[in-house]
C-alpha positions as CSV (number, residue, x, y, z in Angstrom):
1,X,8.6,187.2,3.2
2,X,5.7,185.9,1.0
3,X,5.2,186.2,-2.3
4,X,1.8,187.4,-3.4
5,X,1.3,188.8,-6.3
6,X,-1.2,191.8,-5.8
7,X,0.6,193.0,-2.7
8,X,4.4,192.9,-4.5
9,X,2.9,194.6,-7.6
10,X,1.0,197.4,-4.9
11,X,4.6,197.9,-3.2
12,X,6.6,198.6,-7.4
13,X,3.8,201.3,-7.9
14,X,3.6,202.9,-4.4
15,X,7.1,203.2,-4.5
16,X,7.3,204.8,-7.6
17,X,5.8,208.1,-5.7
18,X,8.5,211.1,-4.7
19,X,10.1,210.6,-1.9
20,X,9.2,206.7,-1.3
21,X,11.1,203.4,-2.1
22,X,10.8,199.8,-1.2
23,X,10.7,199.7,2.4
24,X,8.5,203.1,2.4
25,X,5.9,201.6,0.3
26,X,6.1,198.2,2.1
27,X,5.1,200.0,5.5
28,X,2.3,201.6,3.4
29,X,0.9,198.8,1.9
30,X,0.9,196.9,5.4
31,X,-0.8,200.2,6.7
32,X,-3.4,199.9,4.5
33,X,-4.4,196.2,4.1
34,X,-4.6,196.1,8.5
35,X,-6.8,199.5,8.0
36,X,-8.9,198.3,4.7
37,X,-12.2,199.4,5.7
38,X,-10.8,203.2,6.7
39,X,-8.2,203.4,4.1
40,X,-8.0,201.2,1.3
41,X,-11.8,200.9,0.2
42,X,-12.7,205.1,0.3
43,X,-9.1,205.3,-1.4
44,X,-9.7,202.7,-4.4
45,X,-13.1,204.9,-4.9
46,X,-11.1,208.3,-4.3
47,X,-8.3,207.3,-6.8
48,X,-11.1,205.9,-9.7
49,X,-12.7,209.2,-9.2
50,X,-9.6,211.2,-10.2
51,X,-8.7,209.1,-13.2
52,X,-12.5,209.6,-14.1
53,X,-12.9,213.2,-13.9
54,X,-9.8,215.1,-13.6
55,X,-7.4,216.1,-16.3
56,X,-4.5,218.6,-17.9
57,X,-6.7,221.9,-19.5
58,X,-5.0,222.4,-22.9
59,X,-5.2,225.8,-22.6
60,X,-3.2,226.9,-19.5
61,X,-1.6,223.5,-18.1
62,X,-3.1,223.1,-15.2
63,X,-5.6,220.6,-13.6
64,X,-9.3,220.6,-13.9
65,X,-12.6,218.9,-13.2
66,X,-14.1,217.3,-16.2
67,X,-17.3,218.4,-14.3
68,X,-17.0,222.3,-13.4
69,X,-13.9,223.2,-15.8
70,X,-10.7,225.2,-14.9
71,X,-10.6,226.9,-11.9
72,X,-7.5,228.8,-13.4
73,X,-8.6,229.7,-16.8
74,X,-12.4,230.6,-15.9
75,X,-11.4,232.8,-12.5
76,X,-12.8,235.8,-13.9
77,X,-13.2,237.7,-10.6
78,X,-10.1,238.8,-10.8
79,X,-8.1,240.5,-14.2
80,X,-4.8,240.1,-13.9
81,X,-2.0,241.8,-16.5
82,X,0.6,239.7,-16.2
83,X,1.0,235.7,-16.2
84,X,3.9,233.4,-14.5
85,X,5.0,229.9,-16.2
86,X,6.4,227.3,-14.4
87,X,7.0,223.6,-14.7
88,X,4.4,222.3,-13.0
89,X,1.7,221.9,-10.7
90,X,4.0,221.7,-7.6
91,X,5.3,224.8,-8.6
92,X,2.0,226.6,-8.9
93,X,1.4,225.0,-5.8
94,X,4.5,226.6,-3.8
95,X,4.4,229.7,-4.9
96,X,0.6,230.2,-4.3
97,X,1.0,229.2,-0.5
98,X,3.6,231.7,-0.5
99,X,1.4,234.3,-1.6
100,X,4.6,236.7,-2.8
101,X,2.6,236.7,-6.4
102,X,-0.8,237.9,-7.3
103,X,-1.5,236.7,-11.5
104,X,-2.4,234.5,-14.1
105,X,-0.4,230.7,-13.8
106,X,0.8,228.6,-17.4
107,X,1.8,225.5,-16.3
108,X,4.1,223.9,-19.0
109,X,3.8,220.2,-17.6
110,X,7.6,219.8,-18.0
111,X,10.7,221.4,-19.9
112,X,11.8,221.0,-23.5
113,X,14.7,218.4,-22.7
114,X,12.7,216.8,-20.0
115,X,10.7,213.3,-20.0
116,X,10.9,213.0,-23.9
117,X,8.7,216.2,-24.3
118,X,7.9,217.8,-27.4
119,X,7.1,221.5,-28.0
120,X,3.8,221.1,-28.5
121,X,2.6,219.2,-25.0
122,X,4.4,222.1,-23.2
123,X,1.3,224.4,-24.6
124,X,4.0,227.1,-25.2
125,X,1.5,227.9,-28.3
126,X,-1.0,228.4,-25.8
127,X,1.2,230.4,-23.8
128,X,1.5,232.9,-26.7
129,X,-2.3,232.8,-27.7
130,X,-3.3,234.0,-23.5
131,X,-0.8,236.6,-23.7
132,X,-2.3,237.8,-26.8
133,X,-6.1,237.5,-25.7
134,X,-5.7,238.7,-22.0
135,X,-3.6,241.5,-23.0
136,X,-1.1,240.3,-20.5
137,X,1.9,243.1,-20.0
138,X,4.7,240.9,-18.2
139,X,5.1,237.1,-18.4
140,X,7.3,235.7,-15.8
141,X,9.3,232.9,-16.5
142,X,9.8,230.9,-13.3
143,X,11.1,228.0,-14.4
144,X,14.0,225.7,-12.6
145,X,17.3,227.4,-12.8
146,X,18.8,223.6,-14.5
147,X,19.8,223.6,-18.0
148,X,16.5,222.1,-19.2
149,X,14.6,225.0,-17.5
150,X,16.7,227.5,-18.8
151,X,16.9,226.0,-22.4
152,X,12.8,226.0,-22.0
153,X,13.0,230.3,-20.9
154,X,15.3,231.1,-23.6
155,X,12.5,229.0,-26.0
156,X,9.6,230.8,-24.9
157,X,10.9,234.4,-24.7
158,X,11.9,233.5,-28.1
159,X,8.4,232.5,-28.7
160,X,6.9,236.1,-27.3
161,X,9.5,238.2,-29.2
162,X,6.4,239.3,-31.2
163,X,4.4,240.1,-28.5
164,X,4.5,243.3,-26.3
165,X,4.7,242.1,-23.2
166,X,7.7,242.3,-20.4
167,X,9.3,239.1,-20.2
168,X,11.5,238.6,-16.6
169,X,13.1,235.9,-14.8
170,X,13.6,235.1,-11.1
171,X,16.1,237.0,-9.5
172,X,18.9,234.9,-8.5
173,X,17.8,233.8,-5.0
174,X,16.9,231.0,-6.6
175,X,20.1,229.0,-7.1
176,X,21.5,227.1,-9.7
177,X,20.1,223.8,-10.2
178,X,17.4,224.9,-7.6
179,X,14.0,223.7,-8.4
180,X,10.8,226.1,-7.6
181,X,9.1,223.5,-5.5
182,X,11.7,222.7,-2.9
183,X,12.0,226.5,-1.9
184,X,11.0,227.9,1.3
185,X,8.8,231.1,1.4
186,X,11.8,233.4,1.8
187,X,13.5,232.4,-1.2
188,X,10.6,233.0,-3.7
189,X,9.6,236.2,-1.8
190,X,13.3,237.4,-2.8
191,X,13.0,235.7,-6.2
192,X,9.6,237.4,-7.3
193,X,10.3,240.9,-5.9
194,X,14.0,241.2,-7.3
195,X,13.1,239.7,-10.6
196,X,14.9,241.2,-13.7
197,X,14.0,241.7,-17.4
198,X,14.9,238.2,-19.5
199,X,17.3,238.6,-22.0
200,X,20.0,236.1,-23.7
201,X,23.5,236.8,-22.8
């Protein structure tokens, strides 16, 4: 195989994407090179625009466009009394696609124990402020059924102890060790409809 630095670097980068390894990355790179006008040129432009204009909202944790603001925060057409706390954007998208939940979202960006994130980066203080400001009646903790997810849920519960809001968690339709974004619609619907008050054992 030819050793071309630019191609090797691109293969390394693409192989870091979820679900892709070196072999898949090589096939993608070859496809792109063979269709450079249809793929590489517009993709390079699109990636540059995303890098320049898309960032994480410091209030709710969702992705926002720097040109039009945060749709998640600035959605004033509907007033909700509940907020669903998830670990990442993929979790939010999965729940939205299931149509099982109508309410605000708060995206943590990870868990307390993951990726060396500290508690400030998880926007937990911002969550507490949102719950107070929006007069939220129920906080639904939709963190994964992993040790990290449960640890984060307990910390959020403790952070909200002085707030007058019901705190619930998804039902056991969420399997131990399971992650939200991998669940099918049926499991998500069961988990939301049968959610329970969240208390430490």
